[in-house]
C-alpha positions as CSV (number, residue, x, y, z in Angstrom):
1,M,-30.0,-3.1,2.9
2,D,-32.0,-2.0,-0.2
3,T,-33.4,-4.8,-2.3
4,F,-32.8,-4.6,-6.1
5,Y,-34.6,-6.6,-8.7
6,G,-33.3,-5.6,-12.1
7,P,-32.5,-1.9,-11.4
8,T,-31.6,0.5,-14.2
9,Q,-28.0,1.5,-14.4
10,A,-28.8,4.9,-12.9
11,E,-30.4,3.3,-9.9
12,A,-27.5,0.9,-9.4
13,D,-25.0,3.8,-9.7
14,A,-27.0,5.8,-7.1
15,A,-27.1,2.8,-4.7
16,F,-23.4,2.4,-5.1
17,A,-22.9,6.1,-4.3
18,K,-25.0,5.6,-1.2
19,Y,-22.8,2.8,0.2
20,F,-19.5,4.2,-1.1
21,P,-20.0,8.0,-0.6
22,R,-16.2,8.6,-0.5
23,A,-15.5,7.0,-3.8
24,D,-15.2,10.4,-5.3
25,E,-12.1,11.0,-3.1
26,L,-9.1,9.7,-5.0
27,P,-6.9,8.8,-1.9
28,W,-9.8,6.9,-0.3
29,A,-10.7,5.1,-3.5
30,V,-7.1,4.1,-4.1
31,G,-6.8,2.9,-0.4
32,V,-9.8,0.6,-1.0
33,I,-8.3,-0.8,-4.2
34,T,-4.9,-1.5,-2.6
35,G,-6.5,-3.0,0.5
36,D,-5.2,-0.3,2.8
37,I,-8.8,0.7,3.8
38,A,-11.1,-2.0,5.0
39,L,-14.7,-2.1,3.8
40,S,-17.6,-1.9,6.3
41,P,-20.0,-4.8,6.7
42,E,-22.6,-2.7,4.8
43,Q,-20.3,-2.2,1.9
44,L,-19.4,-5.8,1.8
45,M,-23.1,-6.8,1.8
46,F,-23.8,-4.3,-1.0
47,L,-21.0,-5.9,-3.1
48,N,-22.6,-9.3,-2.3
49,H,-25.9,-8.0,-3.7
50,C,-24.0,-6.7,-6.8
51,A,-23.0,-10.3,-7.4
52,G,-26.6,-11.3,-7.5
53,S,-26.9,-13.0,-4.2
54,G,-30.6,-13.0,-3.5
55,S,-31.2,-9.8,-5.5
56,R,-29.8,-10.4,-9.0
57,M,-28.6,-6.8,-9.1
58,N,-25.6,-7.7,-11.3
59,S,-25.4,-4.3,-13.0
60,Q,-21.8,-3.3,-12.4
61,P,-22.4,0.1,-10.8
62,T,-19.9,3.0,-11.0
63,Y,-19.4,6.1,-8.8
64,G,-16.5,8.4,-8.4
65,H,-13.2,6.6,-8.8
66,L,-14.6,3.1,-8.2
67,A,-16.4,0.6,-10.3
68,V,-17.9,-2.8,-9.5
69,R,-17.3,-5.6,-12.0
70,C,-19.2,-8.8,-11.8
71,L,-17.0,-11.8,-12.7
72,G,-18.1,-15.2,-14.1
73,T,-21.8,-15.0,-14.6
74,E,-22.0,-17.8,-17.2
75,G,-24.1,-20.7,-16.1
76,R,-24.9,-19.1,-12.7
77,D,-28.5,-18.0,-13.4
78,N,-27.5,-14.3,-13.6
79,Q,-25.4,-14.5,-10.5
80,A,-21.8,-13.6,-10.6
81,A,-19.2,-16.0,-9.1
82,A,-17.5,-12.9,-7.6
83,V,-17.3,-9.2,-7.8
84,S,-14.3,-6.9,-7.9
85,L,-13.8,-3.3,-7.1
86,L,-11.8,-1.6,-9.8
87,P,-10.5,1.9,-10.6
88,A,-13.1,3.7,-12.7
89,T,-10.9,6.6,-13.7
90,P,-7.4,6.8,-15.3
91,E,-5.9,8.7,-12.3
92,C,-7.2,6.1,-9.8
93,R,-5.8,3.3,-12.0
94,R,-2.4,5.0,-12.3
95,L,-2.1,5.7,-8.6
96,A,-3.3,2.3,-7.5
97,E,-0.7,0.6,-9.9
98,I,2.1,2.8,-8.5
99,I,1.2,1.8,-4.9
100,R,0.8,-1.9,-5.8
101,R,4.3,-1.9,-7.4
102,W,5.8,-0.4,-4.3
103,Q,3.9,-2.9,-2.1
104,R,5.5,-5.7,-4.2
105,V,8.9,-4.2,-4.0
106,L,8.8,-3.6,-0.3
107,G,7.2,-7.0,0.3
108,A,10.0,-8.7,-1.6
109,A,12.7,-6.7,0.3
110,K,11.6,-8.2,3.7
């Protein structure tokens, strides 16, 4: 795992692209957002680094259809309480919302 201490946004984006190389593929990105595709241990560790755990990366990188958002940094010494993978493009957001709605409908029908 690469170590980051205050990377530039371009460096953070490049690191995110390294650990999430398929983020530019819409079906894969949506599958990650909806939970249909599990993340590898390396990807989970990278997200942990984005939250600032040990590295204080906390730069909210973006690549392809995915973006990382750090949540709740106030009072945590520049460490996020959590990170979230979010759609970075309108098409990813729309498709993920359609799938989530169907998951709720189908889940309620059981």
